[in-house]
C-alpha positions as CSV (number, residue, x, y, z in Angstrom):
1,M,14.8,34.5,7.9
2,D,16.1,38.3,7.5
3,A,16.4,39.5,3.8
4,V,20.3,39.4,3.0
5,S,19.5,35.4,4.3
6,T,16.7,34.9,2.3
7,Q,18.5,36.7,-0.8
8,F,21.5,34.2,0.1
9,I,19.2,30.9,0.4
10,N,17.0,32.3,-3.1
11,R,20.4,32.5,-5.0
12,G,22.2,29.3,-3.2
13,N,18.9,27.4,-4.6
14,A,19.5,29.0,-8.2
15,Y,22.9,28.0,-8.6
16,G,21.9,24.5,-6.9
17,N,19.1,23.9,-9.7
18,K,22.3,24.8,-12.8
19,G,24.1,22.2,-10.9
20,E,26.8,24.9,-9.5
21,W,27.2,23.4,-5.6
22,D,30.5,25.0,-4.9
23,R,28.4,28.4,-6.0
24,A,25.3,27.0,-4.0
25,I,27.4,25.8,-0.8
26,R,29.3,29.4,-0.6
27,D,25.7,31.2,-0.6
28,Y,24.5,28.7,2.1
29,D,27.8,29.1,4.5
30,E,26.8,33.0,4.4
31,V,23.3,32.1,5.9
32,I,24.8,29.7,8.3
33,R,27.1,32.4,9.9
34,L,24.7,35.2,9.6
35,E,22.0,32.7,11.0
36,P,23.5,29.5,13.2
37,Q,20.2,28.4,13.9
38,N,18.8,27.9,10.3
39,A,17.7,24.6,9.3
40,D,16.8,25.0,6.1
41,A,20.1,26.8,5.6
42,Y,22.0,23.3,6.9
43,N,19.5,21.1,4.8
44,S,19.8,22.9,1.6
45,H,24.0,22.9,2.4
46,G,23.4,18.9,2.9
47,I,22.1,18.3,-0.2
48,S,24.8,20.5,-2.4
49,Y,27.1,18.2,-0.7
50,G,25.6,14.9,-1.2
51,S,25.0,16.3,-4.9
52,K,28.5,17.1,-5.0
53,G,29.1,13.2,-3.7
54,D,30.3,14.1,-0.3
55,D,27.8,12.2,2.0
56,D,29.6,12.4,4.8
57,R,29.4,16.1,4.7
58,A,26.4,16.0,4.0
59,I,25.0,13.3,6.6
60,Q,26.6,16.6,9.0
61,D,24.5,19.0,7.6
62,F,21.5,16.8,8.2
63,N,22.0,16.0,11.8
64,Q,22.9,20.0,12.4
65,A,19.4,20.5,10.8
66,I,17.7,17.7,12.8
67,Q,18.9,18.8,15.5
68,L,17.2,22.5,15.2
69,D,14.4,21.2,13.8
70,P,13.6,17.7,14.7
71,Q,10.7,18.0,13.4
72,D,11.6,19.0,9.5
73,A,10.9,15.3,7.6
74,R,12.5,16.6,4.3
75,A,15.8,16.7,6.8
76,F,15.2,13.0,7.5
77,N,14.5,12.2,4.1
78,N,17.5,13.9,2.9
79,R,19.8,12.5,5.6
80,G,18.5,8.8,4.8
81,N,18.9,9.3,1.1
82,A,23.1,10.0,2.0
83,Y,23.0,7.3,3.9
84,C,21.6,5.0,1.2
85,K,24.1,6.4,-1.6
86,K,26.8,5.2,1.1
87,G,24.8,1.7,1.4
88,D,23.8,2.1,4.9
89,Y,20.1,0.9,4.3
90,D,19.2,0.1,7.3
91,N,20.0,3.5,8.8
92,A,18.8,4.9,6.1
93,I,15.1,3.2,6.6
94,K,15.2,4.6,10.1
95,D,15.5,8.0,8.8
96,Y,12.8,7.4,6.0
97,D,10.6,5.6,8.8
98,R,11.0,9.2,10.9
99,A,10.2,11.4,8.0
100,I,7.0,9.4,6.9
101,E,5.9,9.3,11.0
102,L,6.1,13.0,10.4
103,N,4.5,13.4,7.6
104,P,2.6,10.4,6.2
105,N,1.9,12.0,3.0
106,Y,5.6,12.4,1.8
107,A,5.7,10.5,-1.3
108,K,9.0,11.1,-1.6
109,A,9.8,9.8,1.8
110,F,8.3,6.4,0.8
111,N,9.9,6.2,-2.5
112,G,13.4,6.6,-0.9
113,R,12.6,3.7,1.6
114,G,11.4,1.5,-0.9
115,G,14.7,2.1,-3.0
116,A,16.1,0.7,0.4
117,F,14.2,-1.8,0.9
118,A,15.1,-3.0,-3.2
119,R,18.5,-2.4,-2.0
120,K,18.2,-5.1,0.6
121,G,16.4,-7.7,-1.7
122,E,13.4,-6.5,0.1
123,Y,11.2,-6.5,-3.3
124,D,7.8,-7.0,-1.5
125,R,8.6,-4.2,0.9
126,A,9.6,-2.0,-1.7
127,I,6.7,-2.4,-4.0
128,A,4.6,-1.4,-1.1
129,D,6.1,1.8,-0.4
130,F,6.5,2.5,-4.2
131,D,2.7,1.6,-4.5
132,Q,2.2,4.1,-1.9
133,A,4.4,6.9,-3.3
134,I,2.2,6.4,-6.6
135,R,-0.9,6.9,-4.7
136,L,0.6,9.9,-2.4
137,D,1.9,11.2,-5.9
138,P,0.7,10.0,-8.9
139,Q,2.8,12.7,-10.9
140,Y,5.8,11.5,-9.5
141,K,7.6,9.3,-12.0
142,S,10.5,7.9,-9.9
143,P,8.3,5.5,-8.2
144,V,6.6,4.4,-11.3
145,E,9.9,3.5,-12.4
146,N,11.1,1.9,-8.9
147,R,8.5,0.0,-8.9
148,A,8.5,-1.4,-12.3
149,L,12.4,-2.6,-11.3
150,A,11.4,-4.1,-7.8
151,I,9.1,-6.4,-9.8
152,E,11.4,-7.5,-12.6
153,K,13.9,-8.5,-9.8
154,S,11.7,-9.5,-7.5
155,R,10.8,-12.7,-10.2
156,K,13.0,-15.8,-9.2
157,P,14.8,-17.2,-12.5
158,P,13.1,-20.2,-13.8
159,N,14.0,-23.7,-12.6
160,P,17.0,-24.4,-16.1
161,L,15.1,-28.2,-15.6
162,Q,12.3,-27.3,-16.7
163,Q,12.9,-24.6,-19.0
164,A,15.2,-27.4,-21.0
165,I,11.8,-29.5,-21.0
166,E,9.3,-26.9,-22.1
167,R,11.7,-25.8,-25.2
168,G,11.8,-29.6,-25.6
169,I,8.0,-30.4,-26.1
170,E,7.8,-26.9,-27.9
171,A,10.0,-28.4,-30.0
172,Q,8.3,-31.3,-30.6
173,G,5.0,-29.5,-31.2
174,L,3.6,-30.9,-28.7
175,A,0.7,-28.5,-26.5
176,K,2.0,-26.4,-23.8
177,S,-1.1,-27.3,-21.9
178,K,0.5,-30.7,-20.3
179,P,3.9,-29.3,-19.0
180,I,6.2,-32.3,-18.2
181,R,7.1,-32.0,-13.9
182,P,10.2,-32.2,-13.4
């Protein structure tokens, strides 16, 4: 990457960090104009569009980044995030799988895949992925929070009849150690 492109990438990243997505996109557009084979520019472009809520455009940019650099785990992870936001959990999981295959230590990909599994109601798989993300990066807070939510959602609601019986026993002052089986 030449010095001018580097300046545009850096400034685009700074705009992105401030949430100024349109300005970031303009800078990434300039890098793409100067260096149409720059996979990082397409990846950053896609992140910016995704942050603006245009997930279809983000996916187009991630597709281009992957075409230019099929070994970039970040582009697969980012496309997985965009698919997940659109509710396309199966394609998201495929992309997270590929990101993990390319970089088995990529905590964000495990966290993303865990989120997709959780949204599909596959809580055991989600929790396993969140656990792995935590092992890989103990300072990464998102999988800790996501794991707690997945555990909470995985609990089956108690049987209403059993609850009523237990409340009745408690109200009568009977020992809870002898539950009545419905």
